[in-house]
N, C-alpha and C positions, 0 to 999 in steps of 0.2 A: 207401440215400441217404447220401452222405458229408457232412462238415461244411460244406464250401464250398457244396454244392448246397442244404443246409438254410438257410444264411444267405441265399443268393440268393433263394430262395422267400419267405423271411420279408420281406426288403426290398421285394420286389415287392408282396406283400400289404399291408404296412403303409404303403407310399408312397402308395397310392391312398386310404387312409382311416386317418389317424393315430390315431383313437380305438381301432383294433383292437390297437395295441401295448399300451395300458393294459389292455385286456380280456385280452390274452395274458398280461400280468404277473400277473393275478389267478387264472389257471388253476393250481390247486395240488393237485388230487386230493381236495379237501375241499369247495370251494364248488360249488354248482349254478348253473344259469343265472339263477334268481331272485335269488340272493345277489349274483351278479356284476352283474346289472342294477341292483340297489339300490345297490351301491357305485359304479357308474359313472354312475347317474342316467340310464340309457338304457332305452328300451322293451324289454320282455322279448322281443318278436318280433325286434327288430333284434339282440339278443344271441344269440338262437338261430341266426339266419342267419349271424352272424360266427363263431360256434363251429363250425358245420358247415363253413364255408369253411376255417377253420384246420385242421379235421380232415381235410378233402379234400386239403389241401396237405401233409399229413404233419407238421405242427407239433405237434399235440395228438392225443390219442386218448381213447376211452372208458375210464374206470377200470372194471375188471372184478373179479369174485370168483367163483371156481368156474366161469369161462367165461361168466358173465352180467354184463351191464352194471349198474353200481351207480346207483341213482336216489335222489333226495331230493325229496319233495313232487311227485313225478311228473316231475322233470326229471333228465336224465342228468348225472352228474358226470364231468367231463373232467380229464385230467392231461396235462402236457407229455410228449412222447416223450423217452426217456432222453437222446438226444443233445442235444435242445433245453435240457435242464436244466443242461447244462454251459456254456451260452453266455450271457454278460452281455447284457442288453437293449441295451446301446449298440452291439452288433455289428449289430443290425437297423436301425440308423439310418444310411443311406448318407451319408457325408460328402461335401463338395465335393472335386473333384480339387485337388491342390496348385496354387495360382495360378501361371500362367506369368509369365515376365518381360516379356511384351509390354505396351507402354504403351497408353493409351487413344488412339483415333483422333483426329487433329487436328480442331479445331473449324472451322466454316465461315470461310473467309478466312485461316486460319492455315497457314503453310507451315513445313516442317521441312527443313533442309538436311542433317541428319545424324541417323540413327536412334540412339536411346539404347542403350547397351550392356546386354546381358541380365545378370540377377543369377542366381547359382548357385541351383539347385533345392535345397530342403531335404529332409531325410530324412522321409518320410511316417510317420505313426503306424500302429499295427497295424490300426486300423479303416480308415484310408485305403488301406493296402496291399490289404486285401480288396476294396475298391471298385475299385482300379486293376486288380487281377487279373480282376475281373468284366468291366470295360470292354475290357480287352485293350491290345495295343501301339498306340503312336501315334508322333508325331514325337519325343517326348522319353522314351518308355518302351520298353524292350527286355527281353524275357524270354530267359533262357538256362537250359536244364535242367542239373541237376547232371551233371558229367562232360564238359561242353562243353570243347573244346580252348581253351587260354588264348589262342592266337593269333587265334581267331575273335572272342573278346571284345575283344581289342586292336584288331582291325579295326573293330569297331563304335565303339570309343572314338575312333579316329582320325577317323571320319566325323562323330561328334557334336561333336568339338572345332572343326570348321569351321562350326558352325551357331549361330544367334543365342542359343539357350537351352541348349545342351549337352544333357544327358540323364541318366537313371538306368537302370542295367542291373541287373536282378534275377536273381541267380544262385541257382538252386534252384526256378525256376518254369518249367513247360513252356510251349510255344507257345500252348496253348489257355487259359493262365491257371491251370492246376491247380498248387497249391502242393505241391511234393514235399520241399523242404528241401535244404540244402546237404549235400554228401558230404565236406566238408573244413572244418577250423576256419579262422577268418578269418586267423589268424597264418600258417598254412601256405599259404593261398591268396595272401596279399599278396605274398610274396617273388617267386614265379614271375610273377605279374601285373606287378609293377613292373619286373622284369628284361626281360620281353617288351616292355613299353612303351618301356623305355630303348633296346633294340636294334631295335625295329620302327617307332617313330614319331620323326620329325624335323620341326622342332626338338624339344628336350626338352619333355615334357609332364608335368603332375602331376595325378593323380586321387586321390580319397579313397575308401577302402573301409570301409564300416560294416556292422554286423550288426544284424539285427532278428528278433524272435521273433513268429510269427504262428500262431495256432491250434495251438500245440505244436511247430511246426517252426522251425528257424533258417534265415534267408535271409541272403545277402550282397548288399550294394547298392553298386555302383560309381557314385560321383558324378562326372559329367563336367562341368567348368565350361564356361560359354558361351564362344564364340569371343572372343578378346581384340582382334580387328580389326587385329592387327599381323602375327603369324606365320601362315603358311599351312601347315598340318600335312599331312605325307605319311606314308603307310604303305607300306613297301617301295618308296619312291620314287614313289608314286602319290598324287595328291590325291583324297581321297574325301569325299563329302557324303552325309549321311543326309537322305532325302526320304521323309516318311511313315514307313513301317516297313521301308524298304529302303535299301541303300547303293549309291551310284552313283559312277563315276569322274567327276570334274569335267570339263565341256566347256570348250573354249578360251575362250569368252566368259564362262563362270563363273569360270574361273581369273583372268581379267583383273579381274573385279569383286573377287574376294578380295584380289588384290594391291593393289587401290586402297583396300582397307579397307571394301568394301561388302558387305553381307549378300547371300548367294544365297537363303537360307532361314533 
């Protein structure tokens, strides 16, 4: 079991019962179930149940000596599995996704003649990135594996530039959300990326490239600003729009909306 899978399992287990996280924190290879029950002020039977659940999930294991489980006062002593010992407890608390720039729906009787312009997405924290990778791609999130051709990334950028919220492109993450890490330093990636944007996207567009470190791997994050409701961006002389997790060529009616300064999506 790799690190991402362990974190995913832990979040699932702890999300349904927050007290289990406190119990998990007390598992140290020295305390038995009775001592943990006393510390958490929980019934011993409930502690036994949760310890077995954590063990079945691969988060903890029986502490052994010469192949036999160690017990104290008739209760098994558990310890965290080696991989779990390296993870801060905060990793097991799934954060909310970064807030989108969508505004609240209008109240009854209220009308809006012009939708508000979206605000740029912020760079997510390490913990938030783990949550994003678990949930997968969506309207504003795109994963690109290390080694992906720069032009394919620029095509995604062009499509995001024509949308209300823009987006984030994670370079170094596989399609299934597995974090592999970048294969190139940010400085070396930035120049070919900006050159490709300059030659491939019209009118001129500006994106920001940031780096982030997640569970020992470095990722590169391309921040695409929301559509400015003025320019209609083209990639190789084609107007593209991101819808969900895919890129489509704009239809004639959609191009008319864009040229009127109206959002398509």
